[in-house]
C-alpha positions in Angstrom: 5.1 32.1 22.9 5.7 30.5 26.3 5.0 26.7 26.3 4.6 24.4 29.3 7.6 22.3 28.2 10.7 24.7 28.0 11.6 25.4 24.4 15.3 25.0 25.1 14.6 21.3 26.1 12.9 20.5 22.8 15.5 18.7 20.7 15.4 19.6 17.0 17.6 17.6 14.6 18.1 18.7 11.0 19.9 16.3 8.6 21.2 16.3 5.0 22.4 19.9 5.0 19.0 21.5 5.3 19.4 25.2 4.4 20.4 27.6 7.2 17.1 29.5 6.7 15.4 26.7 8.7 17.7 27.1 11.7 17.1 30.9 11.5 13.4 30.4 11.6 13.7 28.2 14.7 16.1 30.6 16.4 13.6 33.5 15.8 11.0 31.5 17.7 13.4 30.7 20.6 14.1 27.1 19.5 17.5 25.7 18.8 18.3 23.2 16.1 21.2 20.8 15.7 22.3 20.6 12.1 24.1 17.7 10.4 25.2 17.8 6.8 24.8 14.0 6.0 21.9 11.6 6.0 21.8 8.8 8.6 21.2 5.2 7.9 18.6 3.1 9.8 21.0 2.0 12.6 22.4 5.5 13.2 18.9 7.0 13.2 17.5 4.3 15.5 20.2 5.1 18.0 19.7 8.9 18.0 15.9 9.1 17.6 14.8 8.3 21.2 15.8 11.8 22.4 14.6 13.8 19.4 11.3 15.8 19.4 11.5 17.3 15.9 13.3 15.7 13.0 14.1 17.4 9.7 15.1 15.4 6.6 15.3 15.6 2.9 15.0 12.7 0.4 17.9 10.3 1.4 17.0 9.6 5.1 14.5 6.8 5.4 12.1 6.9 8.3 11.2 3.2 8.6 8.8 1.5 11.0 11.8 0.3 12.9 13.0 3.9 13.4 9.5 5.0 14.5 9.3 2.3 17.1 12.4 3.9 18.8 11.0 7.4 18.4 9.4 7.7 21.8 9.5 11.5 22.0 9.1 12.3 18.3 6.3 14.9 17.8 6.8 15.8 14.1 8.9 15.1 11.0 9.7 17.9 8.5 10.4 16.7 5.0 12.3 19.6 3.5 11.3 18.6 0.0 8.1 17.9 -1.9 8.1 14.1 -1.6 7.3 12.1 1.6 7.7 8.6 0.3 10.9 8.3 2.4 8.7 8.2 5.5 6.4 5.4 6.7 3.5 7.7 6.8 0.8 5.3 8.2 3.1 4.1 10.9 4.0 7.7 11.8 0.4 8.6 12.1 -0.4 5.6 14.3 2.5 6.6 16.5 1.1 10.2 16.8 3.9 11.8 14.7 2.9 14.5 12.4 4.6 14.8 9.0 5.0 18.1 7.1 6.5 18.8 3.7 7.1 21.7 1.3 4.7 21.3 -1.6 5.2 24.8 -3.0 8.7 26.2 -2.5 10.7 24.5 -5.2 8.0 24.3 -7.9 9.6 27.1 -10.0 13.0 25.5 -9.9 11.7 22.2 -11.2 9.6 23.9 -13.8 12.6 25.9 -15.1 14.8 22.8 -15.3 12.0 21.0 -17.2 11.8 23.8 -19.8 15.6 23.9 -20.1 15.8 20.2 -20.8 13.0 20.4 -23.3 15.0 22.9 -25.3 18.3 21.0 -24.8 16.7 17.8 -26.0 15.1 19.4 -29.1 18.5 20.9 -30.0 20.6 17.8 -29.0 22.7 20.3 -27.2 24.0 17.9 -24.5 25.0 15.4 -27.2 26.9 18.1 -29.1 28.6 19.2 -25.9 29.8 15.6 -25.1 31.1 15.3 -28.7 33.1 18.5 -28.3 34.6 17.4 -25.0 35.7 14.3 -26.9 37.3 16.5 -29.5 34.7 16.0 -32.2 33.2 18.9 -34.2 29.8 17.7 -35.2 28.2 21.0 -36.5 24.9 19.9 -38.0 21.2 20.8 -38.0 20.0 17.2 -38.5 17.5 16.2 -35.8 17.7 19.6 -34.2 14.4 21.5 -33.9 12.8 24.7 -32.4 10.2 24.0 -29.6 7.9 26.7 -31.0 4.6 25.2 -32.2 5.5 21.8 -30.7 3.2 20.2 -28.1 4.2 19.5 -24.5 2.1 17.0 -22.6 2.1 17.3 -18.9 1.2 14.3 -16.8 0.2 15.5 -13.3 -1.2 19.1 -13.1 -0.6 19.8 -9.4 1.9 22.4 -8.2 4.6 22.1 -10.9 2.6 21.1 -14.0 0.8 24.4 -14.4 4.1 26.4 -14.1 5.7 24.2 -16.8 2.6 24.9 -18.9 2.9 28.7 -18.5 6.6 28.7 -19.3 6.0 26.4 -22.3 3.4 28.8 -23.7 5.9 31.7 -23.4 8.1 29.6 -25.7 5.2 29.4 -28.2 4.4 25.8 -27.4 1.0 24.1 -27.2 0.1 22.6 -23.8 -2.0 19.5 -23.1 -2.3 18.0 -19.7 -3.8 15.0 -17.8 -4.5 14.6 -14.1 -6.7 12.0 -12.3 -8.4 14.9 -10.5 -10.2 17.6 -12.7 -8.1 20.8 -12.7 -8.7 24.3 -13.9 -6.3 25.0 -16.8 -4.0 27.9 -16.7 -3.3 30.0 -19.8 -4.3 28.1 -22.9 -3.6 24.6 -21.6 -6.0 22.0 -22.7 -7.1 19.1 -20.4 -7.0 15.6 -22.0 -9.5 12.9 -21.3 -6.9 10.2 -20.7 -3.2 9.5 -20.3 -3.1 7.8 -23.7 -4.5 11.0 -25.4 -1.5 13.0 -24.0 1.0 10.3 -25.1 -0.4 10.2 -28.6 -0.4 14.0 -29.2 2.6 15.3 -27.3 6.0 15.9 -28.8 7.4 16.2 -25.3 5.8 14.2 -22.4 6.9 15.5 -18.9 5.9 13.7 -15.7 5.1 15.6 -12.5 3.2 13.0 -10.3 3.7 11.8 -6.8 4.6 8.2 -6.0 1.5 6.2 -5.4 0.1 2.8 -6.2 -1.4 4.3 -9.4 1.8 5.9 -10.6 4.4 3.2 -9.9 5.4 1.8 -13.3 2.8 4.0 -15.1 5.2 4.5 -18.0 6.2 1.1 -19.3 6.7 -0.4 -22.8 3.0 -0.2 -23.6 2.8 3.5 -22.9 6.0 4.2 -24.7 4.7 2.5 -27.8 1.7 4.9 -27.7 4.0 7.9 -27.8 4.7 9.6 -31.1 7.7 8.4 -33.0 10.5 10.9 -32.5 9.1 12.3 -29.3 10.8 12.8 -26.0 10.1 11.8 -22.4 11.0 13.7 -19.2 10.7 12.5 -15.7 11.3 15.0 -12.8 8.9 13.4 -10.5 9.6 9.9 -8.9 12.0 7.2 -10.1 9.4 4.5 -9.7 7.2 6.0 -12.4 9.2 4.9 -15.4 10.3 1.5 -16.5 13.9 2.3 -17.4 14.6 -0.9 -19.3 11.6 -0.2 -21.5 12.8 3.4 -21.9 16.3 2.3 -22.9 14.9 0.0 -25.5 12.7 2.8 -26.9 15.7 5.1 -27.2 17.9 2.4 -28.8 15.2 1.5 -31.3 14.8 5.1 -32.3 11.2 5.3 -31.4 12.0 8.1 -28.9 14.4 10.8 -29.9 15.6 11.4 -26.4 14.8 11.6 -22.7 15.7 13.6 -19.6 15.7 12.0 -16.2 16.3 13.6 -12.8 15.0 10.7 -10.6 15.7 7.0 -10.6 14.3 3.7 -9.0 17.5 3.4 -7.0 19.6 6.5 -6.1 23.0 6.6 -4.3 22.7 7.5 -0.6 25.8 9.8 -0.7 27.9 11.7 -3.2 30.8 9.2 -2.8 28.6 6.3 -4.0 28.7 5.4 -7.7 25.8 5.5 -10.0 25.0 3.1 -12.8 21.8 2.7 -14.9 20.7 1.0 -18.0 20.2 4.5 -19.5 23.8 5.6 -19.0 25.6 6.3 -22.2 22.5 6.5 -24.4 22.4 9.2 -27.1 20.5 12.4 -26.4 19.6 11.3 -22.8 20.1 14.0 -20.2 20.7 12.6 -16.7 20.8 14.8 -13.6 21.2 13.7 -10.0 17.8 14.5 -8.5 18.5 18.3 -8.6 15.1 19.5 -9.9 14.5 21.5 -6.8 18.1 22.1 -5.8 18.6 25.8 -6.3 19.7 28.2 -3.7 16.4 30.0 -3.9 14.3 26.9 -3.6 16.3 25.4 -0.6 16.1 28.7 1.2 12.3 28.9 0.7 11.9 25.2 1.7 13.8 25.8 4.9 11.5 28.6 5.8 8.3 26.9 4.7 8.8 23.6 6.6 10.4 25.2 9.7 7.4 27.6 9.9 5.0 24.7 9.8 6.9 22.9 12.5 7.1 26.0 14.7 3.3 26.6 14.3 2.7 23.0 15.4 5.0 23.3 18.4 3.5 26.7 19.4 -0.2 26.1 18.8 -0.8 22.5 17.9 -1.8 23.3 14.3 -1.5 20.5 11.8 -2.5 22.6 8.8 -0.5 21.3 5.8 0.3 18.0 7.4 0.4 15.1 4.9 -0.5 12.2 7.3 -2.7 13.9 10.0 -6.1 15.4 10.4 -6.1 19.1 9.5 -6.7 20.9 12.8 -6.1 24.6 13.5 -7.7 26.4 16.5 -7.2 30.1 16.7 -5.4 31.3 19.9 -7.7 32.9 22.5 -6.9 36.0 24.6 -8.8 34.4 27.4 -7.1 32.9 30.5 -6.9 29.2 29.5 -4.6 26.3 28.8 -4.4 24.3 25.6 -4.6 20.5 25.6 -3.6 18.5 22.6 -4.7 14.8 22.4 -4.0 12.2 19.8 -6.0 9.1 20.2 -7.1 5.9 18.4 -10.2 6.6 16.3 -12.5 4.2 18.1 -16.1 4.7 19.3 -16.6 6.3 22.7 -13.4 8.4 22.9 -15.2 11.7 22.9 -17.8 10.4 25.4 -15.0 9.5 27.7 -13.3 12.9 27.3 -16.6 14.7 27.9 -17.2 12.6 31.0 -13.8 13.8 32.3 -14.8 17.4 31.6 -18.1 16.9 33.4 -16.5 15.2 36.4 -13.8 17.9 36.9 -16.1 20.8 36.2 -13.6 22.5 33.9 -14.8 25.1 31.5 -14.2 24.5 27.8 -13.3 27.8 26.0 -12.9 26.2 22.6 -12.3 22.8 21.0 -11.7 21.2 17.6 -11.7 17.5 16.8 -10.9 15.9 13.4 -10.1 12.3 12.4 -8.1 10.5 9.7 -8.3 6.8 9.3 -7.2 5.2 12.6 -6.5 8.3 14.7 -8.3 11.4 16.0 -6.7 14.7 16.9 -8.3 17.0 19.5 -7.3 20.6 20.4 -9.1 21.9 23.5 -8.7 25.2 25.4 -9.8 24.8 29.0 -9.7 26.8 32.2 -6.3 27.0 33.9 -7.5 26.0 37.4 -7.5 22.2 36.8 -6.1 21.8 33.3 -3.3 19.6 34.5 -5.7 17.2 36.1 -7.8 17.1 32.9 -4.6 16.4 30.8 -3.6 13.6 33.2 -7.0 11.9 33.0 -7.3 12.2 29.3 -3.8 10.8 28.8 -4.8 7.8 31.0 -7.6 6.8 28.6 -7.0 3.5 26.8 -7.4 5.0 23.4 -5.0 7.9 24.0 -1.7 7.8 22.1 -0.2 11.1 23.2 -1.5 14.1 25.2 0.3 17.4 25.6 -0.4 20.4 27.8 0.8 23.0 25.4 0.5 26.2 27.6 
């Protein structure tokens, strides 16, 4: 699709070794992406961001309010992962920058690792492996169990939780889950009425929640005490969800028989940085470096998913799937018209002013769609070609306007 601003002049920067599939998607749509393998710190990003239109990141690059203040041309950010807590979402929205993520593409990878760790914890397999590496032959069945007929409790039944439940059932496990939003169970999973109910009943508690004010520190010493003696805790969601000091104490006291962690409150920014935690060295504790979604298949799918969302936004203005923006998608018309995209502060009178501009110029509106979210509004409008540039200029000059684009 031909856009008013030449595609070859749109600067797309992809950081942190985002899979080549993303660059291929951009190439197929006649865009070109610059790829860098490493993350950038705040100073480095603040220096580069003024010329960038589209930024792709994973979990290590932090998009702070300071960075966003320098991002004068930044139209959208693609988080090539599930989480978006590395982006100052409210500030991005206020600046007119749309944020997309990949909520579906790595769910299977996370679910598979979860089930693998449940089995490994039940069999103390990692502990036995460490002992063999140390030259110790500890062949014993003590404390080693089958997972069949055991209960897995899933906290957070969004994209990953149901897949974990289905895999667990295939192992012959019972499934109970809790989510703050009522969800339809898959398979024979049973919804619980409270978090405490899951903690009391489950032999394995696995966390699959986003980072929010409600989930930060949701598993502390009080919650751990509610869990069954000899049970296990798994966290493949966000590092802020579990109090690691409390977890370490529960392991040392023997109240919990083990744990598996893939995420941590503080994570190294690069491979060369060292890692240290209060849970290091504890028996039957599996630690992985935030690799729940790090499979070739998942990264390839994520590259395609996020790049496709960004391309659709660039080509049509669609914000479907955005995490911080009104969901607006207007079908393309075959009629002879131009498309205007306007992001404005959500204050009274904006549409009145825009309609006055339409009336004054006498332009014909072929289609339009407006939606708001908190402090901003987003308008897509298809108008006649004859005076579309004048309309765009006048809308852009409104006091409430944040950014206006003449798309094509």
